[in-house]
C-alpha positions in Angstrom: -31.1 -9.1 -35.1 -28.9 -6.8 -37.3 -26.2 -8.0 -39.5 -23.9 -6.2 -37.7 -25.0 -8.1 -34.6 -24.9 -11.2 -36.1 -21.6 -10.7 -37.4 -20.2 -9.8 -33.9 -21.7 -12.6 -32.1 -20.7 -15.4 -34.1 -17.9 -17.4 -33.4 -14.8 -17.3 -35.8 -13.6 -20.8 -37.2 -10.9 -21.9 -35.1 -9.4 -23.6 -38.5 -8.9 -19.8 -39.8 -5.5 -18.8 -39.8 -5.3 -15.8 -37.5 -5.1 -12.3 -38.8 -1.5 -10.3 -38.4 -2.6 -8.5 -35.7 -3.7 -11.4 -33.7 -0.1 -13.1 -34.3 1.7 -10.3 -33.3 -0.8 -10.0 -29.7 -0.6 -13.9 -29.4 3.5 -13.8 -30.2 3.8 -10.7 -27.7 2.0 -13.0 -25.0 4.2 -15.7 -25.8 7.0 -14.1 -25.1 5.7 -12.6 -21.7 5.1 -16.3 -20.4 8.6 -17.6 -21.5 10.3 -14.7 -19.9 8.1 -15.7 -16.7 9.8 -19.3 -17.1 13.5 -18.3 -17.7 13.3 -15.9 -15.1 14.1 -18.9 -12.4 16.8 -20.2 -14.6 18.5 -16.8 -15.1 18.5 -16.5 -10.9 19.9 -19.8 -10.8 22.5 -19.4 -13.3 23.5 -16.2 -11.1 23.9 -18.1 -8.2 26.1 -20.3 -9.5 28.5 -18.1 -10.7 28.4 -16.7 -7.2 29.5 -20.0 -5.5 31.6 -20.8 -7.9 35.1 -21.0 -6.2 37.0 -21.8 -9.6 38.3 -25.3 -7.9 35.6 -27.2 -9.5 34.3 -28.5 -6.2 31.1 -27.5 -6.4 29.1 -29.8 -8.6 26.7 -30.7 -5.9 26.1 -27.0 -5.7 25.3 -27.2 -9.5 22.8 -30.0 -8.5 21.1 -28.2 -5.9 21.0 -24.6 -7.0 20.4 -25.8 -10.6 17.7 -28.4 -9.3 16.1 -25.7 -7.6 15.8 -23.2 -10.4 14.6 -26.0 -13.0 11.8 -26.8 -10.3 10.8 -23.1 -10.1 10.5 -22.8 -13.6 8.6 -26.0 -14.0 6.2 -24.8 -11.2 5.8 -21.5 -12.9 4.8 -23.3 -16.4 2.7 -25.9 -14.6 0.3 -23.1 -13.0 0.7 -20.5 -15.9 0.1 -22.4 -18.8 -1.7 -25.1 -17.0 -3.8 -24.4 -13.8 -4.4 -20.7 -14.8 -5.0 -21.3 -18.4 -6.7 -23.9 -17.8 -9.4 -22.6 -15.4 -9.6 -19.0 -16.2 -8.1 -18.9 -20.0 -5.9 -16.6 -19.4 -2.0 -16.5 -18.5 0.2 -13.9 -17.6 0.7 -13.0 -21.1 -2.6 -13.4 -22.3 -4.2 -11.3 -19.5 -1.8 -8.3 -20.5 -2.7 -8.7 -24.0 -6.4 -9.3 -23.6 -6.2 -12.9 -25.0 -8.3 -16.0 -23.8 -8.1 -19.4 -24.3 -11.5 -21.4 -25.0 -12.8 -24.4 -25.9 -14.1 -24.3 -29.4 -17.2 -26.6 -28.8 -18.7 -25.1 -25.4 -16.8 -21.9 -25.3 -15.6 -22.3 -22.0 -12.5 -22.8 -20.1 -10.5 -26.0 -21.3 -9.3 -27.4 -18.2 -6.1 -28.2 -16.4 -5.2 -31.0 -18.1 -6.4 -30.0 -21.8 -4.3 -26.8 -21.1 -1.1 -29.2 -20.0 -1.6 -31.6 -22.9 -1.7 -28.8 -25.2 1.6 -27.8 -24.2 2.7 -31.0 -24.6 1.8 -30.8 -28.2 3.0 -27.4 -29.0 6.2 -28.8 -28.1 5.9 -31.9 -30.5 4.7 -29.7 -33.1 7.2 -27.1 -33.0 9.2 -28.4 -36.1 6.3 -28.3 -38.3 6.2 -25.3 -40.5 3.1 -22.8 -40.4 2.3 -23.6 -44.0 2.0 -27.2 -43.3 -0.6 -26.6 -40.5 -2.6 -24.2 -42.4 -2.9 -26.4 -45.5 -5.0 -28.9 -43.5 -7.6 -27.1 -40.9 -8.9 -29.9 -39.3 -5.6 -31.3 -38.5 -4.8 -27.7 -37.3 -7.8 -27.7 -34.7 -7.1 -31.4 -33.7 -3.5 -30.2 -32.8 -4.8 -27.8 -30.4 -7.5 -30.2 -28.9 -10.4 -28.0 -30.2 -9.1 -24.7 -28.4 -8.6 -21.2 -29.7 -7.3 -18.1 -28.5 -9.5 -15.1 -28.6 -9.8 -11.3 -27.6 -11.6 -11.1 -24.1 -14.0 -9.1 -25.3 -15.3 -11.5 -27.4 -15.1 -14.3 -25.1 -16.8 -12.5 -22.5 -19.8 -11.6 -24.9 -20.3 -15.2 -25.9 -20.5 -16.4 -22.1 -17.0 -17.6 -21.1 -17.2 -18.0 -17.4 -13.9 -19.0 -15.6 -14.0 -22.2 -13.5 -14.8 -21.7 -9.6 -12.2 -22.4 -7.3 -12.7 -25.4 -5.1 -13.2 -24.1 -1.6 -14.3 -26.7 0.5 -13.2 -27.2 3.9 -10.7 -30.3 3.3 -9.4 -28.6 0.3 -8.5 -25.6 1.7 -6.8 -27.0 5.1 -4.8 -28.9 2.5 -4.0 -26.0 0.4 -2.9 -24.3 3.7 -0.7 -27.3 5.1 0.9 -28.2 1.8 1.9 -24.5 1.4 3.2 -24.0 4.7 5.5 -27.1 4.5 6.4 -25.6 1.1 7.2 -22.4 2.6 9.4 -24.1 5.1 11.4 -26.1 2.6 11.8 -23.1 0.6 13.1 -21.3 3.9 15.6 -23.7 4.5 17.1 -23.2 0.8 17.1 -19.7 1.1 18.8 -19.6 4.4 21.6 -22.3 2.9 22.2 -19.4 -0.1 22.6 -16.9 1.8 25.6 -18.8 3.9 26.8 -19.8 0.7 26.8 -16.5 -1.6 29.0 -13.3 -0.8 31.8 -11.6 -1.8 34.0 -14.3 -1.3 32.5 -17.8 -3.4 32.4 -20.6 -1.0 30.8 -24.0 -2.0 28.1 -25.7 -0.1 31.0 -28.1 1.3 32.5 -25.4 3.0 29.4 -24.1 4.5 28.7 -27.6 6.0 32.4 -27.8 7.2 32.1 -24.2 9.1 28.7 -25.1 10.4 29.7 -28.5 11.9 33.1 -28.9 12.3 35.1 -25.8 12.3 38.1 -25.8 12.4 39.2 -22.1 12.3 40.0 -21.3 8.9 39.2 -18.3 6.9 35.8 -19.7 5.3 35.1 -21.0 8.9 35.3 -17.5 10.5 33.4 -15.7 7.4 30.5 -18.2 8.0 30.3 -18.2 11.6 31.3 -14.2 12.2 29.5 -13.0 9.5 27.1 -14.5 7.5 25.4 -16.5 10.4 24.9 -13.3 12.2 23.7 -11.5 9.0 21.4 -14.5 7.9 19.2 -14.8 11.1 19.1 -11.2 11.3 17.5 -11.2 7.9 15.3 -13.9 8.6 13.8 -12.6 11.8 13.5 -9.2 10.6 11.8 -10.4 7.3 9.4 -12.2 9.8 8.6 -9.2 11.8 8.0 -6.7 8.6 5.7 -9.2 7.0 3.6 -10.1 10.3 3.5 -5.8 10.9 2.4 -5.6 7.3 -0.5 -7.9 8.2 -1.7 -6.5 11.1 -1.5 -2.9 9.8 -3.5 -3.9 6.3 -6.3 -5.9 8.7 -6.6 -3.2 11.4 -6.8 -0.3 8.9 -8.5 -2.6 6.4 -6.3 -0.5 3.7 -4.5 -3.0 1.1 -2.0 -0.7 0.1 -1.1 -0.2 4.3 2.4 -1.1 5.4 4.9 0.3 8.5 4.9 3.9 6.9 1.5 4.3 6.8 1.5 4.7 10.8 4.3 6.9 11.0 6.5 4.3 12.2 9.3 4.6 9.8 9.4 8.4 10.5 9.5 8.2 14.0 12.4 6.2 14.1 14.5 8.5 11.3 13.7 11.1 13.4 15.1 10.0 16.6 18.2 8.5 14.7 18.8 11.9 13.1 18.5 13.7 16.4 21.0 10.9 18.3 23.7 11.6 15.7 22.9 15.4 15.5 23.1 16.0 19.4 24.7 13.2 21.0 27.6 12.3 17.9 26.3 8.6 18.1 27.7 7.2 14.4 27.4 3.4 15.5 24.2 1.2 14.7 24.8 -0.5 18.2 24.0 2.6 19.9 21.4 4.5 17.8 19.4 1.3 17.3 17.8 2.2 20.8 16.8 5.6 19.5 15.4 4.3 16.3 13.2 1.9 18.6 12.0 4.7 21.3 11.2 6.7 17.8 8.6 3.9 16.5 7.2 3.8 19.9 6.2 7.4 20.5 5.3 8.1 16.8 2.8 4.7 17.4 1.3 6.2 20.9 1.0 10.0 19.0 -0.7 8.1 15.9 -2.9 5.9 18.2 -3.9 9.0 20.1 -4.5 11.4 17.8 -6.6 8.9 16.0 -8.8 8.4 19.5 -9.3 12.2 19.9 -13.1 13.2 19.2 -14.8 9.8 19.0 -13.1 8.0 21.5 -12.0 5.1 19.7 -9.5 4.6 16.9 -11.3 3.6 13.6 -9.3 2.4 10.3 -9.8 5.8 9.0 -8.5 7.9 12.0 -5.6 5.8 11.9 -4.4 6.3 8.0 -5.4 10.0 8.4 -3.6 10.4 11.5 -0.8 8.3 10.4 -0.2 10.2 7.3 -0.4 13.6 9.2 2.4 12.3 11.9 4.6 10.7 9.1 4.7 14.1 7.0 5.4 16.2 10.3 8.4 13.7 11.2 9.7 13.7 7.7 10.0 17.6 7.3 11.5 17.8 11.1 14.3 15.2 9.9 15.1 16.9 6.8 15.5 20.4 8.4 18.0 18.4 10.6 19.8 17.0 8.0 20.1 20.4 6.1 21.8 21.8 9.1 24.5 19.2 10.0 26.3 17.5 7.1 27.6 14.9 9.5 24.1 13.9 10.4 23.3 13.1 6.7 26.7 11.1 6.0 25.5 8.7 9.0 22.0 9.0 8.1 22.0 8.1 4.6 23.7 4.6 5.0 20.9 3.9 7.5 18.0 5.0 5.8 18.5 2.9 2.6 17.7 -0.5 4.6 20.6 -3.2 4.6 21.6 -6.1 6.7 25.4 -5.4 5.9 27.8 -4.4 9.0 24.7 -5.9 11.6 26.7 -8.2 13.7 25.1 -10.7 16.5 24.9 -7.8 19.4 22.4 -6.2 17.2 20.7 -9.9 16.5 20.6 -10.3 20.3 19.1 -6.9 21.0 16.0 -7.0 19.1 15.2 -10.5 19.2 13.2 -10.0 22.8 11.0 -7.3 21.2 10.6 -9.7 18.1 9.6 -12.6 19.9 7.1 -10.7 22.2 5.9 -9.2 19.2 5.3 -12.3 17.2 3.1 -13.9 20.5 0.6 -11.0 20.3 0.3 -10.9 16.8 -0.4 -14.7 17.0 -2.7 -14.1 20.0 -4.7 -11.2 18.3 -5.3 -12.9 15.2 -8.7 -14.3 15.7 -9.8 -10.9 16.8 -8.7 -9.3 13.6 -11.2 -11.9 11.4 -14.2 -10.2 13.6 -12.8 -7.0 13.0 -12.9 -7.7 9.4 -16.3 -7.6 9.1 -16.5 -4.2 10.4 -16.8 -2.6 13.7 -20.5 -2.3 14.3 -20.7 -6.3 13.0 -17.5 -7.3 15.9 -19.4 -5.3 18.5 -22.6 -7.0 18.2 -20.6 -10.2 18.3 -18.9 -9.4 21.6 -15.7 -8.3 20.7 -13.9 -5.8 22.6 -12.6 -3.9 19.6 -10.5 -1.5 22.0 -8.3 -4.1 23.5 -8.0 -5.8 20.1 -7.0 -2.9 18.6 -4.8 -2.0 21.5 -2.8 -5.5 21.4 -2.4 -5.1 17.4 -1.0 -1.5 17.6 1.6 -2.8 20.7 2.5 -6.0 18.3 3.0 -3.7 15.4 5.2 -1.0 17.2 7.6 -3.9 18.7 7.9 -5.9 15.6 8.1 -2.9 12.9 10.2 -0.6 15.7 12.8 -3.4 16.4 13.3 -4.5 12.7 13.4 -0.8 11.6 15.9 -0.2 14.6 18.2 -2.7 13.3 18.3 -2.5 9.6 17.1 0.7 8.7 13.3 1.3 7.4 13.0 -1.5 4.8 9.8 -0.7 2.6 7.4 -2.9 0.3 7.9 -6.3 2.7 5.1 -5.3 4.7 2.5 -4.3 1.5 3.8 -7.2 -0.7 4.0 -10.2 1.3 0.2 -9.9 3.1 -1.0 -10.1 -0.6 0.9 -13.4 -1.4 0.0 -15.2 1.8 -4.0 -14.1 1.3 -3.8 -15.6 -2.3 -2.6 -18.8 -0.4 -4.8 -18.8 2.9 -7.6 -17.0 2.3 -9.0 -14.1 4.8 -8.4 -15.8 8.0 -6.0 -14.2 9.8 -4.9 -17.4 12.1 -3.4 -18.6 8.9 -2.5 -15.1 7.3 -0.2 -14.0 10.0 2.2 -17.0 10.1 2.2 -17.3 6.3 3.1 -13.4 5.8 5.9 -14.1 8.5 7.7 -16.9 6.7 7.0 -15.1 3.4 8.8 -11.8 4.6 12.0 -13.8 6.0 12.1 -15.7 2.7 11.6 -12.5 0.6 14.4 -10.7 2.6 16.6 -13.2 2.4 16.3 -13.7 -1.0 16.7 -10.0 -2.0 19.8 -9.7 0.0 21.5 -12.8 -1.8 20.3 -11.0 -5.0 22.4 -7.7 -3.9 25.4 -9.7 -3.6 25.4 -11.0 -6.7 23.8 -8.6 -9.1 26.9 -6.0 -8.8 29.9 -8.5 -7.2 32.5 -7.9 -5.7 30.0 -4.9 -5.0 26.7 -5.0 -2.8 23.4 -3.5 -3.6 21.8 -2.9 -0.4 18.8 -5.1 0.5 16.3 -1.8 0.7 17.1 -0.8 -3.3 16.5 -4.5 -4.3 13.2 -4.7 -2.5 12.0 -1.3 -4.2 13.0 -2.7 -7.6 11.0 -5.8 -6.9 8.5 -4.2 -4.9 7.4 -1.2 -7.5 5.8 -3.6 -10.1 4.0 -5.2 -7.5 2.6 -2.2 -5.9 1.6 -0.6 -9.6 -0.5 -4.3 -9.9 -2.0 -4.0 -6.2 -3.3 -0.4 -7.3 -5.0 -1.5 -10.9 -6.9 -4.7 -9.1 -10.0 -3.0 -8.4 -10.8 -6.0 -6.2 -8.2 -5.5 -3.8 -9.4 -1.9 -2.9 -11.1 -3.3 0.6 -10.2 -5.8 2.8 
């Protein structure tokens, strides 16, 4: 072995002071990790400011939302600096900067408990100066619990292997049940925030009074006539888009698929524009049926075009047919909009995606379609597990591929069509939510579908609340907020090569 190879593979002394470049990278990684923990605290501060009515009657609100923000920050800290760093050696910041934390003796992961103890020691020694730590190298190594931070390339070359996750059936089942219970609690809190936050500040006591002991006051009317229908509609639309996204990704085996891939949003937009242009329809209660019909027609065309030739639709043919139909319908929509300025004015408020201005009439109109779609989606979930093995394997196992795919497409059409008709084309829910759910449940669609629904409802309502807070007293449409949240996630999904296939 040459001298260069020996130098490259020799493990550095953990007591040696790191170079200025290494300190810079570690400082940047620590900054990213700190920002991740501070983000929920900032959101909690925004919520408290939004529900502050100026009368000092929101002390309970401060406890609820402040406690929720602290709990979220603590959870992120434990997951990022404890579980993730202890098992894989990286945090979010260290992953971006190409660093890993490892044990100085074994060269492997330090474990979750050691990682958490490391954070406690960091806090306890925060007041110590760097010169004092550097003066005694052995003390410095002891304070770090025999851990060191090295470049990721060095760790890999010296045999660093992350701890494998525990995947026994009992642990997996317990993880799924705990996650489901946590989502139910989180959903209740988000619903409560949606009822309390708005243009008119309102305390939780006023919300409670409006729900259970209404006397016809102004706040009672605001909650009952505006916020309850909006919250209910947003939650069911989020459920529909989350489940539709999971089904579309499963049937197309494309991790970047959502409702727009099959031309559903384009079909809804085209018939809405035609209804505005030819029938002078400008109310969402009226053109909701045209949007739903456009989604239905687009799904039939896509499925029919994908089945031409081979006799059955495949994931590739569905994606190609959906892209072709989308481009064609978008061109036709743009042509109508350019010819009719009135259509443009009405269409641009619908196409951005919003929950504002949707009353209880819209909720009751789309609820039957959403309920039927959810039932069909749950019924087709076991078949998707078989389809994920490939069409040939599924056919050899006795699965009726055509029936499973038709039921899935019908469910997607009902869910995405009703959601798009009610609130406009809301992007990124169907793309983001299935990946988050898959990280918790694994590839089993019997769990993935309900998880995606709950996560979709929570994310949509949370984005709607954020839109009411960031530009108060105005309001930012939920479609814009989700685009801001979803764009970075979309980039992250594209960069992860292990998500190219499902």
